Each structure stands twice: as C-alpha cells, then as structure tokens.
KEKE-3310 file (N, C-alpha, C; in steps of 0.2 Angstrom, whole numbers, plus 5000, padded with zeros to 4 digits):
npx = (5412:5399:5390:5376:5375:5380:5370:5360:5364:5365:5351:5346:5352:5346:5333:5333:5335:5322:5314:5324:5330:5318:5316:5327:5326:5315:5319:5325:5314:5306:5314:5316:5303:5299:5306:5302:5287:5285:5292:5284:5271:5275:5280:5269:5261:5269:5269:5255:5253:5262:5257:5244:5244:5237:5236:5240:5241:5251:5268:5265:5264:5260:5256:5254:5247:5248:5259:5259:5260:5257:5267:5275:5274:5263:5269:5274:5263:5257:5265:5262:5249:5249:5253:5251:5235:5234:5228:5215:5220:5233:5234:5230:5240:5251:5247:5248:5262:5268:5272:5278:5271:5260:5247:5239:5231:5218:5211:5200:5191:5178:5174:5163:5150:5132:5124:5109:5095:5079:5071:5082:5098:5115:5128:5134:5148:5153:5165:5166:5173:5179:5184:5195:5194:5206:5209:5205:5215:5227:5224:5221:5208:5195:5181:5167:5153:5143:5150:5165:5170:5170:5177:5166:5158:5165:5166:5153:5149:5142:5128:5132:5137:5149:5149:5156:5158:5153:5144:5135:5130:5124:5114:5106:5103:5104:5098:5100:5110:5113:5109:5100:5094:5102:5103:5113:5119:5107:5108:5103:5109:5114:5117:5130:5140:5149:5162:5175:5178:5189:5194:5201:5211:5219:5207:5199:5188:5191:5181:5170:5165:5161:5162:5162:5161:5175:5172:5158:5158:5164:5154:5144:5150:5156:5170:5180:5192:5198:5212:5219:5223:5236:5239:5252:5256:5270:5277:5285:5294:5308:5308:5301:5308:5315:5303:5297:5307:5305:5292:5293:5301:5293:5282:5287:5290:5277:5271:5278:5290:5303:5321:5331:5323:5313:5301:5284:5275:5271:5279:5273:5275:5271:5283:5288:5279:5279:5292:5291:5283:5291:5301:5294:5290:5303:5307:5298:5303:5316:5313:5307:5318:5326:5320:5321:5334:5338:5331:5337:5350:5349:5345:5356:5365:5359:5360:5374:5375:5368:5375:5387:5383:5379:5392:5398:5390:5392:5405:5411:5407:5413:5426:5427:5424:5435:5445:5443:5447:5441:5443:5449:5442:5431:5423:5422:5414:5403:5397:5395:5387:5376:5372:5369:5358:5349:5346:5341:5329:5322:5322:5314:5302:5299:5299:5288:5277:5279:5276:5263:5256:5259:5253:5240:5238:5240:5229:5218:5219:5216:5227:5237:5241:5258:5275:5289:5303:5316:5318:5315:5326:5336:5333:5336:5349:5353:5350:5360:5372:5371:5371:5384:5391:5388:5390:5403:5413:5409:5410:5423:5429:5424:5431:5444:5445:5455:5457:5460:5457:5444:5438:5439:5430:5416)
npy = (4950:4960:4976:4974:4960:4959:4967:4958:4947:4952:4955:4943:4937:4945:4941:4928:4929:4934:4939:4944:4954:4962:4967:4975:4984:4991:5001:5010:5014:5020:5031:5038:5040:5049:5061:5064:5064:5075:5085:5085:5090:5103:5108:5109:5118:5129:5132:5134:5146:5155:5155:5158:5169:5184:5194:5207:5219:5221:5226:5232:5235:5233:5243:5239:5235:5222:5207:5198:5184:5176:5171:5163:5164:5169:5180:5186:5189:5198:5209:5214:5216:5227:5237:5254:5257:5258:5273:5282:5294:5293:5286:5296:5306:5299:5296:5309:5312:5302:5305:5300:5288:5277:5275:5276:5268:5264:5252:5241:5228:5216:5199:5185:5189:5191:5193:5199:5197:5200:5185:5178:5173:5174:5162:5164:5169:5179:5192:5209:5223:5238:5251:5263:5273:5271:5258:5249:5250:5247:5234:5228:5226:5223:5230:5221:5223:5238:5251:5257:5262:5279:5296:5304:5295:5291:5303:5307:5296:5285:5274:5262:5247:5235:5220:5203:5189:5177:5181:5187:5177:5168:5176:5182:5174:5174:5186:5204:5212:5226:5241:5235:5233:5227:5219:5221:5216:5222:5235:5244:5243:5249:5241:5244:5239:5225:5214:5207:5189:5181:5169:5156:5151:5138:5132:5142:5154:5169:5177:5179:5191:5208:5225:5241:5259:5266:5275:5273:5260:5263:5271:5261:5252:5259:5259:5268:5271:5259:5248:5251:5245:5250:5252:5253:5257:5255:5264:5256:5241:5243:5255:5251:5245:5257:5265:5258:5260:5274:5274:5268:5277:5288:5283:5281:5294:5299:5292:5295:5287:5284:5287:5273:5264:5249:5247:5251:5245:5235:5232:5224:5213:5204:5196:5196:5189:5176:5173:5172:5161:5152:5151:5145:5132:5128:5124:5113:5104:5102:5094:5083:5078:5075:5064:5056:5054:5047:5035:5031:5030:5019:5010:5009:5003:4991:4987:4985:4975:4964:4963:4959:4946:4940:4940:4930:4919:4917:4914:4902:4903:4915:4911:4901:4910:4918:4909:4905:4916:4929:4946:4956:4969:4965:4958:4967:4977:4970:4968:4980:4986:4978:4982:4995:4993:4987:4998:5007:5000:5001:5015:5019:5013:5021:5034:5033:5031:5042:5053:5050:5050:5063:5071:5067:5072:5086:5088:5091:5104:5109:5111:5111:5095:5089:5084:5083:5085:5089:5085:5071:5068:5071:5061:5049:5051:5050:5037:5030:5035:5030:5016:5015:5020:5011:4999:4997:4992:4978:4974:4976:4967:4955:4956:4954:4941:4926:4915:4901:4898:4902:4892:4881:4884:4879)
npz = (4868:4864:4867:4866:4868:4881:4888:4886:4893:4906:4909:4908:4919:4930:4928:4932:4946:4951:4963:4972:4963:4961:4974:4976:4966:4970:4980:4971:4963:4973:4976:4964:4960:4970:4967:4953:4954:4963:4956:4944:4948:4953:4942:4934:4941:4941:4927:4924:4932:4925:4912:4915:4923:4930:4938:4937:4924:4909:4912:4924:4941:4959:4974:4990:5006:5012:5009:4993:4993:5008:5021:5035:5053:5067:5072:5061:5053:5062:5061:5048:5049:5058:5051:5044:5036:5018:5011:5002:5001:5001:4989:4980:4982:4977:4964:4959:4959:4952:4938:4926:4923:4914:4919:4935:4947:4959:4970:4979:4988:4991:4995:4993:4990:4985:4970:4963:4951:4947:4950:4950:4956:4961:4967:4984:4981:4974:4970:4974:4967:4971:4961:4952:4937:4930:4933:4923:4913:4920:4925:4913:4908:4897:4890:4884:4881:4882:4893:4901:4918:4922:4927:4931:4937:4948:4955:4958:4965:4958:4956:4948:4939:4932:4925:4927:4915:4921:4930:4923:4914:4924:4929:4919:4908:4893:4891:4887:4897:4898:4905:4914:4931:4945:4961:4975:4991:4995:4989:4975:4958:4942:4927:4917:4909:4902:4905:4895:4893:4904:4908:4918:4933:4941:4942:4947:4943:4934:4931:4939:4946:4950:4946:4953:4956:4966:4975:4977:4982:4995:5000:5002:5010:5020:5020:5016:5022:5023:5019:5003:4987:4976:4959:4947:4930:4919:4905:4897:4896:4899:4906:4917:4929:4935:4937:4947:4958:4959:4963:4975:4983:4983:4990:5002:5006:5006:5016:5026:5031:5041:5037:5034:5040:5037:5023:5025:5018:5003:4987:4973:4960:4945:4943:4956:4963:4956:4960:4974:4975:4969:4979:4989:4983:4981:4994:4996:4986:4991:5002:4996:4989:5000:5005:4994:4992:5004:5000:4988:4992:5001:4991:4983:4991:4992:4979:4978:4987:4980:4969:4973:4979:4967:4960:4968:4967:4953:4951:4946:4933:4929:4930:4919:4908:4908:4906:4893:4886:4890:4894:4908:4907:4900:4909:4919:4913:4910:4923:4928:4918:4921:4934:4931:4922:4931:4939:4929:4926:4938:4938:4927:4930:4941:4935:4926:4935:4944:4935:4931:4944:4948:4938:4940:4953:4951:4942:4950:4953:4942:4933:4918:4910:4911:4906:4914:4906:4909:4922:4920:4913:4922:4932:4925:4923:4937:4940:4932:4937:4950:4947:4941:4952:4963:4958:4954:4963:4965:4952:4949:4958:4953:4940:4944:4949:4951:4938:4939:4952:4952:4944:4952:4962:4971)
capx = (5405:5397:5386:5369:5375:5381:5364:5355:5366:5363:5344:5345:5354:5341:5327:5334:5334:5317:5312:5329:5330:5312:5317:5332:5323:5310:5322:5326:5307:5303:5318:5315:5296:5298:5308:5298:5281:5285:5294:5279:5266:5278:5280:5262:5259:5273:5267:5249:5254:5266:5253:5237:5244:5233:5236:5241:5242:5258:5272:5261:5266:5255:5258:5249:5249:5250:5262:5255:5260:5258:5270:5277:5269:5258:5273:5275:5256:5256:5269:5259:5242:5250:5255:5245:5232:5235:5222:5214:5224:5240:5234:5230:5247:5256:5245:5251:5269:5270:5271:5280:5267:5254:5241:5240:5224:5217:5206:5198:5186:5176:5172:5157:5144:5127:5121:5102:5092:5073:5071:5089:5104:5122:5130:5138:5155:5155:5169:5164:5179:5178:5190:5195:5193:5212:5210:5204:5221:5232:5222:5220:5202:5192:5174:5164:5147:5142:5156:5169:5169:5173:5178:5160:5155:5169:5165:5146:5148:5136:5127:5133:5141:5151:5149:5160:5154:5150:5138:5130:5127:5120:5108:5102:5100:5103:5095:5105:5111:5115:5103:5096:5095:5103:5104:5119:5118:5101:5109:5102:5115:5112:5122:5132:5145:5151:5169:5177:5179:5196:5196:5202:5217:5219:5200:5195:5186:5192:5175:5165:5166:5158:5166:5159:5166:5178:5168:5152:5160:5165:5147:5140:5153:5159:5177:5184:5198:5202:5218:5217:5229:5238:5243:5256:5258:5275:5277:5289:5298:5314:5307:5298:5312:5316:5297:5296:5311:5302:5286:5295:5303:5287:5277:5291:5289:5270:5269:5283:5294:5310:5327:5334:5318:5310:5295:5278:5271:5274:5278:5272:5274:5271:5289:5289:5274:5282:5298:5289:5280:5297:5304:5290:5291:5310:5307:5295:5308:5321:5310:5306:5325:5329:5317:5323:5342:5338:5329:5342:5356:5347:5344:5363:5368:5356:5363:5380:5375:5365:5380:5392:5381:5380:5399:5400:5386:5394:5412:5414:5405:5418:5432:5426:5424:5442:5449:5442:5449:5438:5448:5446:5437:5424:5420:5420:5409:5397:5394:5393:5381:5371:5370:5365:5352:5345:5344:5337:5323:5318:5321:5309:5295:5298:5297:5281:5273:5279:5273:5256:5254:5260:5248:5234:5237:5239:5222:5213:5220:5215:5233:5238:5246:5265:5280:5295:5308:5322:5319:5316:5333:5340:5331:5340:5356:5354:5351:5366:5377:5370:5373:5391:5394:5388:5391:5410:5417:5407:5412:5431:5430:5423:5436:5450:5446:5460:5453:5461:5454:5437:5436:5439:5425:5410)
capy = (4951:4967:4979:4971:4954:4961:4969:4952:4942:4955:4954:4936:4936:4948:4938:4922:4931:4939:4942:4948:4960:4967:4971:4980:4989:4995:5007:5015:5016:5025:5037:5042:5042:5055:5067:5065:5066:5082:5090:5086:5094:5109:5111:5110:5124:5135:5133:5137:5153:5159:5155:5162:5175:5190:5198:5214:5220:5221:5232:5234:5233:5236:5245:5237:5234:5215:5204:5194:5177:5177:5165:5165:5163:5174:5186:5189:5192:5204:5214:5216:5219:5233:5243:5259:5256:5263:5276:5285:5300:5290:5285:5303:5309:5295:5298:5316:5312:5297:5308:5295:5282:5278:5275:5274:5266:5261:5246:5238:5224:5211:5193:5182:5193:5189:5198:5197:5200:5197:5179:5174:5176:5171:5160:5169:5169:5185:5197:5215:5227:5245:5253:5270:5271:5269:5251:5246:5250:5243:5227:5225:5224:5225:5229:5218:5227:5244:5255:5256:5267:5286:5300:5306:5289:5292:5310:5307:5289:5283:5267:5258:5241:5232:5213:5198:5185:5172:5184:5188:5170:5166:5180:5185:5168:5176:5193:5209:5215:5233:5245:5232:5234:5221:5221:5218:5218:5227:5241:5244:5245:5249:5237:5248:5236:5218:5213:5201:5183:5181:5162:5154:5149:5133:5130:5147:5158:5176:5181:5179:5197:5214:5231:5247:5265:5265:5280:5269:5255:5267:5273:5255:5248:5263:5257:5272:5272:5253:5248:5250:5243:5255:5249:5258:5255:5259:5265:5251:5236:5246:5260:5247:5245:5264:5267:5254:5263:5280:5273:5266:5283:5293:5281:5282:5301:5301:5289:5297:5282:5287:5284:5267:5259:5246:5250:5249:5243:5230:5233:5218:5213:5197:5192:5195:5183:5170:5172:5170:5154:5147:5150:5140:5126:5125:5120:5107:5100:5100:5089:5077:5076:5072:5057:5052:5053:5041:5029:5030:5027:5012:5006:5009:4998:4985:4985:4983:4968:4959:4962:4955:4940:4938:4938:4924:4914:4916:4913:4897:4906:4920:4907:4898:4915:4920:4903:4905:4922:4935:4950:4959:4974:4962:4956:4973:4980:4966:4968:4987:4987:4974:4986:5001:4990:4986:5005:5010:4997:5004:5022:5019:5012:5027:5040:5033:5032:5049:5057:5048:5053:5071:5074:5066:5077:5092:5089:5093:5111:5111:5113:5107:5090:5090:5079:5087:5082:5090:5081:5065:5067:5070:5055:5044:5052:5048:5030:5028:5037:5025:5010:5015:5021:5005:4993:4997:4988:4971:4973:4976:4961:4950:4956:4952:4934:4922:4910:4895:4898:4902:4886:4876:4886:4875)
capz = (4869:4862:4872:4866:4872:4888:4891:4886:4899:4912:4910:4910:4926:4934:4928:4936:4953:4951:4969:4974:4959:4963:4981:4975:4961:4974:4982:4965:4961:4978:4976:4957:4960:4974:4963:4947:4956:4966:4951:4939:4951:4954:4935:4932:4945:4938:4920:4925:4934:4920:4907:4916:4928:4928:4944:4935:4917:4907:4914:4930:4948:4964:4980:4995:5013:5013:5003:4989:4996:5015:5024:5042:5059:5070:5073:5054:5052:5066:5058:5042:5052:5062:5047:5043:5030:5012:5010:4996:5001:4999:4981:4976:4982:4973:4957:4956:4959:4947:4931:4921:4923:4909:4923:4942:4949:4965:4970:4985:4986:4996:4992:4996:4989:4981:4966:4961:4946:4948:4954:4949:4960:4961:4973:4988:4980:4969:4972:4972:4967:4970:4957:4949:4930:4927:4934:4917:4910:4924:4925:4906:4907:4891:4890:4879:4880:4886:4894:4907:4922:4921:4933:4933:4941:4954:4958:4960:4968:4954:4957:4942:4940:4927:4927:4924:4911:4925:4934:4917:4912:4929:4930:4913:4904:4886:4890:4887:4904:4899:4907:4919:4938:4949:4968:4979:4998:4996:4985:4968:4954:4935:4923:4912:4905:4903:4903:4891:4897:4906:4909:4925:4935:4946:4943:4950:4938:4934:4928:4944:4950:4948:4947:4955:4957:4972:4980:4978:4987:5001:5003:5003:5016:5025:5021:5012:5025:5023:5015:4996:4983:4971:4953:4942:4924:4916:4898:4894:4900:4900:4911:4923:4936:4937:4940:4954:4962:4960:4967:4982:4986:4984:4995:5009:5008:5007:5022:5031:5034:5043:5034:5038:5042:5031:5021:5029:5012:4999:4980:4970:4952:4943:4944:4963:4965:4954:4964:4981:4974:4968:4985:4993:4980:4982:5000:4994:4982:4996:5006:4992:4988:5006:5005:4988:4994:5008:4997:4983:4996:5003:4985:4980:4995:4990:4972:4979:4990:4976:4964:4977:4979:4960:4959:4972:4963:4946:4951:4941:4926:4927:4928:4912:4903:4908:4903:4886:4883:4892:4897:4914:4905:4898:4915:4923:4909:4911:4929:4928:4914:4924:4939:4928:4919:4937:4941:4924:4926:4943:4937:4922:4933:4945:4931:4924:4941:4946:4930:4932:4950:4948:4934:4944:4959:4947:4939:4955:4953:4935:4929:4912:4911:4908:4907:4916:4903:4912:4928:4918:4911:4928:4935:4921:4925:4943:4939:4929:4942:4956:4944:4941:4959:4968:4954:4952:4967:4964:4945:4950:4962:4948:4935:4946:4951:4948:4934:4941:4959:4951:4941:4957:4966:4971)
cpx = (5403:5392:5379:5369:5376:5374:5359:5357:5364:5355:5342:5346:5349:5335:5327:5333:5328:5315:5318:5330:5324:5313:5322:5330:5318:5313:5323:5319:5305:5307:5316:5308:5295:5300:5304:5291:5280:5287:5288:5273:5269:5278:5274:5259:5262:5270:5260:5249:5257:5261:5246:5238:5241:5232:5236:5242:5250:5262:5269:5264:5261:5259:5253:5251:5252:5254:5258:5254:5262:5261:5272:5272:5266:5262:5273:5268:5255:5259:5265:5252:5243:5252:5249:5242:5234:5229:5221:5218:5231:5240:5234:5236:5251:5254:5248:5258:5272:5269:5273:5276:5262:5248:5243:5233:5224:5211:5206:5193:5184:5173:5166:5151:5139:5124:5114:5099:5085:5073:5078:5094:5110:5123:5134:5145:5157:5159:5167:5171:5177:5184:5189:5195:5200:5213:5209:5210:5226:5230:5221:5213:5199:5185:5171:5157:5147:5149:5159:5167:5172:5173:5171:5157:5158:5166:5158:5144:5141:5135:5126:5137:5143:5152:5154:5155:5150:5144:5133:5126:5123:5114:5103:5100:5099:5100:5101:5105:5111:5108:5098:5098:5096:5104:5110:5119:5113:5102:5107:5107:5112:5118:5124:5138:5146:5158:5170:5179:5187:5198:5196:5209:5216:5211:5196:5194:5188:5187:5169:5166:5162:5162:5161:5164:5169:5174:5161:5153:5161:5159:5143:5143:5156:5167:5181:5191:5201:5207:5216:5224:5230:5242:5246:5258:5264:5274:5280:5292:5304:5313:5303:5302:5313:5309:5295:5300:5308:5296:5288:5297:5298:5283:5281:5290:5282:5268:5274:5287:5301:5316:5329:5329:5315:5303:5289:5273:5274:5273:5278:5271:5273:5277:5290:5285:5277:5289:5297:5286:5286:5300:5300:5291:5298:5310:5304:5300:5313:5319:5309:5313:5328:5326:5320:5331:5342:5336:5334:5348:5355:5347:5351:5366:5366:5359:5370:5380:5373:5371:5386:5390:5381:5387:5400:5396:5389:5402:5415:5413:5411:5425:5432:5427:5431:5446:5449:5444:5446:5443:5444:5441:5431:5420:5418:5414:5402:5393:5392:5387:5375:5368:5366:5358:5347:5342:5340:5330:5319:5317:5315:5302:5294:5296:5290:5276:5273:5276:5265:5253:5254:5254:5241:5232:5236:5232:5217:5214:5219:5221:5234:5243:5253:5269:5286:5301:5315:5323:5319:5323:5338:5339:5335:5347:5358:5355:5357:5372:5377:5373:5380:5394:5394:5389:5399:5414:5415:5410:5420:5433:5430:5429:5443:5451:5451:5456:5454:5457:5446:5434:5436:5433:5419:5405)
cpy = (4959:4969:4975:4964:4954:4962:4962:4947:4945:4954:4947:4934:4939:4944:4931:4923:4936:4943:4947:4955:4965:4971:4976:4986:4994:5001:5013:5018:5021:5032:5042:5044:5049:5061:5069:5067:5073:5087:5091:5091:5101:5112:5113:5117:5130:5137:5136:5144:5157:5160:5159:5167:5181:5194:5205:5214:5220:5227:5235:5231:5236:5237:5243:5235:5227:5212:5199:5187:5178:5170:5167:5163:5169:5181:5190:5192:5198:5210:5218:5220:5226:5239:5248:5256:5261:5266:5279:5291:5298:5289:5292:5306:5306:5296:5304:5316:5307:5300:5304:5289:5283:5278:5273:5274:5264:5256:5243:5233:5219:5205:5190:5185:5189:5194:5195:5201:5197:5191:5176:5177:5171:5167:5165:5169:5174:5190:5204:5220:5234:5248:5261:5268:5269:5261:5247:5246:5246:5236:5224:5222:5227:5224:5226:5221:5233:5248:5254:5262:5274:5290:5303:5301:5290:5298:5310:5300:5286:5275:5263:5252:5238:5224:5208:5193:5180:5174:5185:5182:5167:5170:5181:5180:5171:5183:5198:5212:5223:5237:5242:5234:5228:5224:5217:5221:5224:5234:5240:5247:5244:5246:5242:5245:5229:5217:5207:5195:5183:5174:5160:5152:5145:5132:5136:5152:5165:5180:5182:5185:5203:5220:5237:5253:5264:5269:5276:5264:5258:5269:5267:5252:5252:5262:5262:5272:5265:5253:5247:5248:5248:5252:5254:5254:5259:5259:5259:5246:5239:5251:5257:5247:5252:5266:5264:5258:5270:5279:5272:5272:5287:5290:5281:5289:5302:5298:5290:5292:5285:5284:5278:5262:5256:5249:5247:5247:5238:5233:5226:5218:5205:5193:5191:5189:5177:5168:5169:5162:5149:5146:5144:5133:5123:5121:5113:5102:5098:5094:5082:5074:5073:5065:5053:5050:5047:5034:5027:5027:5020:5007:5004:5003:4991:4982:4982:4976:4963:4958:4957:4947:4936:4936:4931:4918:4912:4915:4908:4900:4911:4916:4904:4904:4917:4915:4903:4912:4929:4939:4953:4965:4971:4961:4962:4977:4977:4967:4976:4989:4983:4978:4992:4999:4989:4993:5008:5007:5001:5012:5023:5018:5019:5033:5039:5034:5039:5054:5056:5051:5060:5074:5073:5071:5084:5094:5092:5101:5114:5114:5108:5101:5091:5084:5083:5084:5083:5086:5073:5063:5066:5064:5049:5045:5049:5040:5027:5029:5031:5018:5009:5015:5014:4999:4992:4992:4980:4969:4972:4969:4955:4950:4953:4945:4930:4916:4903:4894:4898:4896:4881:4878:4881:4878)
cpz = (4868:4867:4872:4870:4879:4892:4892:4892:4905:4914:4912:4917:4931:4934:4932:4943:4953:4958:4972:4970:4960:4969:4980:4971:4965:4977:4977:4963:4966:4977:4969:4957:4964:4970:4957:4949:4958:4960:4945:4942:4951:4947:4932:4935:4942:4931:4920:4927:4929:4914:4908:4921:4926:4934:4942:4927:4915:4909:4920:4936:4953:4970:4985:5002:5015:5007:4999:4991:5003:5018:5031:5047:5061:5070:5066:5052:5056:5063:5052:5044:5055:5057:5046:5036:5024:5010:5003:4995:4999:4991:4978:4976:4977:4965:4954:4955:4953:4939:4925:4919:4917:4913:4930:4944:4956:4965:4977:4983:4992:4992:4995:4995:4985:4977:4963:4955:4946:4952:4954:4954:4960:4967:4977:4987:4975:4973:4969:4972:4966:4967:4955:4941:4927:4928:4927:4912:4914:4925:4918:4906:4901:4892:4884:4877:4885:4887:4900:4912:4920:4927:4935:4938:4948:4958:4961:4964:4965:4956:4951:4943:4933:4929:4923:4920:4915:4928:4929:4915:4918:4930:4924:4908:4896:4885:4890:4893:4904:4900:4912:4926:4941:4956:4971:4986:4999:4992:4978:4963:4947:4931:4918:4907:4907:4901:4899:4895:4898:4907:4917:4926:4941:4947:4946:4944:4939:4932:4933:4948:4947:4950:4948:4956:4964:4977:4981:4983:4994:5004:5005:5010:5021:5026:5017:5015:5026:5018:5007:4992:4977:4965:4949:4936:4921:4909:4894:4899:4903:4906:4918:4929:4939:4940:4946:4959:4964:4965:4974:4986:4988:4989:5002:5011:5010:5014:5028:5035:5035:5039:5038:5040:5036:5029:5025:5023:5008:4991:4977:4963:4951:4944:4951:4965:4963:4958:4971:4980:4973:4974:4989:4990:4980:4989:5000:4991:4987:5000:5002:4990:4994:5006:5000:4989:4998:5005:4992:4986:4998:4996:4982:4984:4993:4983:4973:4982:4985:4971:4967:4977:4972:4958:4962:4968:4956:4946:4946:4934:4924:4926:4921:4907:4902:4905:4896:4882:4885:4896:4903:4912:4903:4904:4919:4919:4910:4917:4931:4925:4918:4930:4936:4925:4925:4939:4936:4924:4932:4942:4932:4925:4938:4941:4929:4930:4944:4941:4931:4938:4950:4944:4937:4949:4956:4944:4944:4956:4946:4931:4923:4913:4908:4910:4908:4913:4906:4918:4926:4916:4917:4932:4931:4923:4932:4944:4937:4934:4948:4953:4944:4948:4963:4964:4953:4956:4966:4957:4945:4953:4957:4943:4937:4950:4947:4944:4937:4948:4957:4948:4947:4962:4966:4975)
residu = (MET:ASN:LEU:ILE:GLU:ILE:VAL:ARG:VAL:SER:LEU:GLN:SER:LEU:TYR:THR:ASN:LYS:LEU:ARG:SER:ALA:LEU:THR:ILE:LEU:GLY:ILE:VAL:VAL:GLY:ILE:PHE:SER:ILE:ILE:ALA:VAL:SER:THR:VAL:ILE:THR:MET:LEU:GLN:ASN:SER:ILE:GLU:GLU:GLY:ILE:SER:PHE:PHE:GLY:LYS:ASN:THR:PHE:GLN:VAL:GLN:LYS:TRP:PRO:ALA:VAL:ARG:THR:GLY:GLY:PRO:GLY:GLU:TRP:ALA:LYS:TYR:ARG:ASN:ARG:LYS:ASP:ILE:THR:MET:ASP:ASP:PHE:GLU:HIS:LEU:GLN:ARG:LEU:MET:THR:GLY:ALA:ILE:ALA:VAL:SER:SER:GLU:THR:GLY:ARG:GLY:GLY:ARG:VAL:VAL:LYS:PHE:GLY:SER:GLU:LYS:THR:ASN:PRO:ASN:VAL:ARG:ILE:ASN:GLY:VAL:THR:PRO:GLU:SER:PHE:ILE:THR:ARG:ASP:TRP:ASN:VAL:ASP:LYS:GLY:ARG:ALA:LEU:ASN:HIS:GLN:ASP:ILE:ASN:SER:ALA:SER:ARG:VAL:VAL:ILE:LEU:GLY:THR:ASP:VAL:VAL:GLU:LYS:LEU:PHE:LYS:GLY:LEU:ASP:PRO:ILE:GLY:GLN:ASP:VAL:ARG:MET:ASP:ASN:TYR:LYS:LEU:LYS:VAL:VAL:GLY:VAL:LEU:GLU:LYS:GLN:GLY:ASP:ILE:PHE:GLY:GLU:SER:LEU:ASP:ASN:PHE:ALA:ILE:ILE:PRO:ILE:SER:THR:PHE:GLY:SER:PHE:PHE:GLY:ASP:ARG:ARG:ARG:SER:VAL:GLY:ILE:SER:VAL:MET:ALA:PRO:SER:LYS:GLU:GLU:TYR:PRO:ASP:LEU:MET:VAL:LYS:ALA:GLU:GLY:HIS:MET:ARG:THR:VAL:ARG:LYS:VAL:PRO:PRO:GLY:GLU:GLU:ASN:ASP:PHE:GLU:ILE:ILE:SER:ASN:ASP:SER:ILE:LEU:SER:GLN:ILE:ASN:ASP:ILE:THR:TYR:ASN:VAL:ARG:ILE:GLY:ALA:PHE:ALA:ILE:ALA:THR:ILE:ALA:LEU:LEU:ALA:ALA:GLY:ILE:GLY:ILE:MET:ASN:ILE:MET:LEU:VAL:SER:VAL:THR:GLU:ARG:THR:LYS:GLU:ILE:GLY:ILE:ARG:LYS:SER:ILE:GLY:ALA:LYS:LYS:MET:ASN:ILE:LEU:ASN:GLN:PHE:ILE:ILE:GLU:ALA:ILE:THR:LEU:CYS:LEU:ILE:GLY:GLY:PHE:ILE:GLY:ILE:VAL:LEU:GLY:ILE:GLY:THR:GLY:ASN:PHE:VAL:GLY:SER:PHE:LEU:ASN:ALA:LYS:ALA:THR:ILE:PRO:LEU:ASP:TRP:VAL:ALA:ILE:GLY:VAL:PHE:ILE:CYS:ILE:VAL:ILE:GLY:VAL:GLY:PHE:GLY:THR:TYR:PRO:ALA:TYR:LYS:ALA:ALA:ASN:LEU:ASP:PRO:ILE:GLU:ALA:LEU:ARG:TYR:GLU)
# end
C-alpha cells in the first residue's frame, strides 16, 4: 500500500466517524488557532513599528526623564516621577560636551491643543512641540514650504509656527498658509513653514502637530523648567554606540549622579523601543502558548483514544490485511498517517481561522495584513509531532495484533 492509498484509507476512516473525528479535531483547532492568531497580531504590530517607526531620525537617540514604554505598578511610576526634570541647562551643558555629534537638540510639548485660522479650527488633538533648530536634523523633519526655525527665533522667542500637513489641510482649504496668522491658546503665531507629510502609524497621524521655538513654548506655558527631551545624532552607525556611552557619562556628570547609583534619566533609541515592545509581546506569546499547550495536550489524548477505539473496531480488518501479506510496518504507517492526517486537518482549520482573526484584530490598529509564515510552519510541525507522538502507541498496538486472534474477533 503506497502513501496515497494509506492517506485515502485514513480519510475514509475519519469520514466514517465524522462526529468523533470533529470533536477530536476541535482541540487541535483551538491550540493552533491560539498560536497563529496571537503570532499574526504580534507580527503585524512589529512590522508596522519597524516600517513606520519615526520616534527619532537615523543614528539618533534621546535622553529623557521617562522611559519610552512605561510598564510596572505605582511604585515603578513613582520612581520615574520623583526624578529631577531634565532642564534646558542640562541640554545646554550636554550640547557643549557632545562635540562628536552631528546635532544635539531639545524638545518638549503638549497635546490636546486647538489651532484656529479665521472661522476654521482644528479638533482639540493637535500636539504643540517646542523645539530647538537642531530638532529638524535629529527628527529628520523636512520643510515642504517656507523655512525651518533658526537660532534667532529661539533667542528672541519669536511667535512663529511651522505646521504639519493635517493642520494645514484642516485650516487653509487650499490657501497658501505661509505668512498667515493662526491662533493657539489665544496666542497669535505667524506661519513660516509647512513640513513634508510623514504618514501615520497604528492609525495615528504623524502630521497633526505644530512646531514653535522652545523659548516661545516656555513663555506661553511657563514651563521652561519642565522636563525636556534631548536628542543626539551620531555621525555614523559605527560611532553610534560610543556616542551613547559618552552621552550617558556626560549626563551623569551634569546631573551629579553619585558613582554606583543608577541613572536618573533614560537613554532611548529606536532599537531600545523595539526591544521593550518585544519584551511585552513575549509575555503575550507565553500566555497564548500556555493556553495552546493545554488544548493540544487534550487534543493529543483525544487522538490517542480515538485511534485506540479505531484499532478495536478494525481488528478484523487488520487480521484480514495481515493474512493476505500486509507487514507490521504497513499497519504501523497506516495508523500513524491517520493520526497525522487528523492533526493536519485540525491544524489547517486553526491556521486559517488564526490568520483571519489576527488580521481582523490588527486592522483596528491600521496595521498591514500579514501571514506569519514562520509560525504557520511551526504550527504544521506541531501537528505532525502530535500525530506521531500520540498516534504511535495505537499504531504499534495495531501492528502487533495476532492475525489469527484478529480474524476471530467479533
């Protein structure tokens, strides 16, 4: 009996016992579905972050008070909250010390603002960023119209603003915004530039913001002493790690952190953000795998039971096949392949449902649809392992039946 014939006989046997087969397959479906659905969502999130990450520009890291991804309980939050703010004085000291950097910039901001032009106004969700001119380098911002900020704007706390494309489209309806006056929190600002469109990530626009000089921001909000972020751009990828080490040492000196104590600031890069997100998704995966393991173990036991019942029901058939020349290996292979087929059917259903559900959930985050081929391959491999692992004993029992005793079985 060749492989195709063995598979045909196996499928015929499974079809004959449809309800029993379906109940056994259900455990496999749940287990594989859990793995594939979670892996699909996580892969979508990771792909979106890696493709659309724009926290900082190329070869740039940031020094700030808070970690990029905040986890932990109230105690952990209190630790960060009680840190000293990073001030403009800290920035100015670090800027002087970081002679090997291409640019060192400072930035702070507030969200939930409304920008007005005439009778038009934005929704109360515009972020206002107070920045230094170097931010256009470290954040990789490109001006589409008008100009960027300059040091004269900082020194004189000029009431000028550079708008993101979402704000321009909402307020100006095709008019040229350069030179126009807008109002924000009852302050009048002259539009001197418009940034190039940056797109979005997870459905959140990266163009719904406005940029003003950091000194102007301080005069508006009285927040010159609030914690600022400091961005540092390295000349190359090779010099990036050394520059991070130097920045850490300089910041410890500037902030007078005693030797042996941990930093009272965070150094954040795109890689560190991805690493933190991967740590979080790792725990999610562990939870999904725990559920899947229980479901697959139950399914494996169910497969063993159904195969043992099948051996009993087909004892006479096994005896006939042996009496006409079937070898032990033929019988063994047939029952193992039957168990693997049962697992693969459940696995295929679980994979299809998992990919579909995962992409459906991921679509709410505006993440691109994906098929996690590596996890699909792992899912198929798991199905084969379960089929072999839990099908071997029933197959061995069938292969070792005495043909004479089997033929007498009623």
